[in-house]
N, C-alpha and C positions, 0 to 999 in steps of 0.2 A: 802946357798944352798936351805934351806927350803923356803927362801924368793923368790928365783928364780923360784922354782917349783910352788909356789903359784901364781906368776905373770903369768907364762905360762898357768896355769889352768884358771886363770881369763880371759886371752886373748881368750882362747878357748871357754869359756862360752859366752863371748861377741860376738864372731864370729857366734856362733850357734844361738844366739838370733837375730842377724841381718838378717840371712838367713830366720829365721822363720817369721820376720815382712814383708819381701818382698812379699810373696804370699798374705798376708793380704792386702797390699797396692794395689797389682794387682787386688785383688778381689774388692776393693773399686772402682778402676778405671773401672772394668768391670761393676759394678752396675751403675756407672755414665753413661757409654756408653749405657748400657741397658736403662737407664732412658731417655737418649737423643733419642735413636732409637724409644722408645715408644712415645716420645713427637711428633715426626714427623707424625706418623699415627694419633696422637690425634688431629691434626689440622682438618682433616675431621670430627673427633668427635666433635670438636668445631664448625665446619660448620654444623654438624648435629644438634647441639644445635641451631645454628642460623637458621637452616632450619626447626625448629619446626613450624614457620609460614607457611612453605610449606605444612606441614601436614594440617594446617588450610586452606591453599590455596587449598589443595587437597580436603578437605571437601567442601570448597566453590565451587570448580570445580565440585564436585559431585552434590552439590546443583544446580549449574548452569545447569548441564546436566539434572537434574530432571526437572528444569524449562523448558529447551529446549524440553524435551520429552512432557511435559504438553502442551507447546505452539504448538508443532508439532501435538499433538493429536487434539487440537482445530482446527488448520488449516485444518487438514485432514478431520475432521468431517464437517467443513464448505465446504471444497472442494467437499465432497461427495454429499452435498445438492445442488450443482450447476451443476450436470450432465445435459447436454442438450439433450432433446429428439429429435427424428427425425420428430416430428409432427408439427414443426414450433413454438412450445411453449417452451420458455426458462424456464427450471426448476430452482427453487431458486428465481423466481420472486414473487412479492407479489400476493397472491391468491385473489380471489374475496371476497369482504367483504361488510357489510351493507353500504348503501349509506350514505355518510357524509353530513353534512349541508354545505351551502355555506361558512360559517364563518371559516371552516377548512382551507381554502386557504387564509385567511386574511394576514397571515405572510409568504406567499409563493412568490418566485420569479422564473420565468421560463426563462432559458437561452437556446438560440438556434440559428440556422442559418435560411435560408429563409423558411424552412419547418415550423419552430416554429414562424417565422414572420407572416405567414399566420394565424396561431392560434391566434396570438396577434391581428391581424386585425379583425378576426372573433369575438373575445371576445369584442373588443372595439365597434364594430358595434352593437352587440347584447345587450350590456349593456345599450343601449339607451332604450330598451324595458324591459330589465331584469337586473337592476342595480347590482344585487348581484351575477351575474354569475361568478363563480370562486372566489367569495368573493372579497377581495381587492387585489388579486394577482397582482404582477407587472411583467413586461417583460423586459428582456435584450436580444434583438434579432437583428441580422444583416445578410443581405444576404452575402453569401460566407464565413461566419465565421466558423472556425474550432478550435479545441483545440490547434492546432499548431500555427496558426497565432494569436490566442488570447493570447499566451504566449510571443509574440513579444512586444517590448517597445511601449508605447503609443506615437503616433505622429499624425500630421495632416492627414497623409495618412494611418494610421493604421485602422484596421477593427473594432476596439472596438466600441460598441454601446454607445450612449449618455445616461447619467442618469441626469435628471433635467437640460438638456442642456449642460452638461459637459462630455467630453470624458475622461474616466479613465479605469484602468484595471478592469477586471471582479471582481477580489477580492475586489478592492476598491468600485466598484459599489454595490456589494452585501452587503458589510459592511455599506455603506451609506444608503441602502434601509431599513436596520433593519430587513431583512428577516431571519426567523429561519428555513424555509424549502426551500431547493434549488433543483429545478427540472431542469435537464439539458439533452438536446438531441443535441449532436454534433457527428460528425464522417463522414458524407457524403463528406465533403470537405477535410477530412484527408486521407481517404482510398487511393485515387488516388496518393497522394503525399508521404505519409509515410508508406503505407501498413497497414495491420491489427495490427501487434505488435506495430508499431510506433504510430498508432492512439490511441491505448489503453494506451501506456506510456504517451502520451501527455495529455490524459484525467485525468490520475492519478496525474500528475504533476499540472495540472490546479486546480483540486479539492483540493489538499493538500495546494495550495497557498490560495485558498478561505478559507479553514479551519484555516489557520494561522491568518487571520484577523477576522474570525467569527467562533471561535472554538466550539460554542454550536449549530451550524447549523446542521440540519439533511439533509443528501444527498440522493436525489432520481435520479438515472440515468434512463432515459427513453431509451429503446432500439431504435436503428436506424430503421427507417421504410424502407421497400423494394421499389424497382422500379417496374413499370409495366413490364410485361413479355417482351414486344418488346424492351425495353431499357436495359434489363439485358443481356449484351453481355459478354460472358465468357472471351474474350480476353482483355476486359477492367478491370482495377483494381476495378472500382466501378461497382460491379455486385452483384446479390442477394446471390451468394455463399459466397462472402467475407463479405457481410452485416451480414449474419447469423453467420459466424465465428467470426466476430467482436462482435456481441451480446453475443455469448458464452463466449468470453473472458471478456466482461463487467460483466457477471454474476460472473465469478471468481474474478474479481476485487472487486465487491460488497461484496462477501463472505469474502475476505481477509481483507477488511477495515471496515466491519460492516455497509455498506451502503445498501440502498434499490434499488431493480431493479423493474422498472415499465415496463412491457412488452407491450408497445403500438403496436409494430410490429405485435404481434399475433392478435390484434383486427382489424387490417386494411388489412390483407393479404387474398388472396384467397386460395383455396384448394391446390394450387401448391406452395404457399409461396411467390407469387408475390403481389405487391400492387393491391388491388381490383380496377378494372378499373373504377368503379362508384365513387371511392374516389379520383381519380386523375384529376387534373385540366389541366395538360399539357402532355397528353399521346403522342402527336406528337413532343414534344420538349424534356425536360429532363426526364419526366415520374416519377417525385418524389413528386411534390407539390399537396396539398390537395384541394378538393372542400369543400363547406360548409358542405355537408353531412359527408365528412371524418372528418372534425373538430368536428362535433357533436358527432360522434362515439368516437373520441379521448377524448373529455371532459367527456363523460359518463363513459369511462373506468377509468379516473382519480378519479371520484367520488366514484367508486365502487372497488377501489384497493388501500387501505390505511393500514398502520400498525394497528394491533389490540392489 
């Protein structure tokens, strides 16, 4: 009997112990579930760890923003310096300076259309009596040349001027010439075809191409010169209003790229902003080409407007 009672008591104790263990097991399962649930959000935490470089990127982005602000500030300052006055003088252009020696132009090349071709002919003729006129400056000029057609491929029919008897791109010719100062006046043949903005874009593309082959060259953009009053017809794309607007945008281009603007236009225009009649050789034709007197004024301006 005692044995039976002892067995029943032992069974009861075992049953009670089993019930007590089940909540413990459930609690362990709960901890495991909680750990798993916590592990799922911990993946973003892991990504957060992986995204630590993003914090670096954020810092870098902040640095980039600072650089952008600095660059924007420089550009803004440069832009302010190129405001164009209404007096026919382009602000931001090289100011008058002490007259340089002829040798200053020894490493210069002048690029241009038929207007600059006249300058080329004038210098060549006058070097017979004054061999050092414009130093040893070279010329790459051609009638009807513009920035637009100068960007076209070189061919037998292309407008590219010859250099030492060979036709090549302007970038190639400048590199072959060894020039370190590039004076360029183009645009008269671009305005009617491409408009003001297109002409400016062509100029920038052309000059960047030249700088690719001659990276240490200094760029001097000469402002396009005006037409005589009778030939500046507002209904034509080539008129003095557009020439002035083009020159204003060239000033902005120079400020943007660190190039020099030589405001030849201001030296040869009359009080109304037209080409001075006494400087024009074809007033009854195109009204844009120069007399010898006009070329002399042009050259004098070059000598007295250089970087200091």
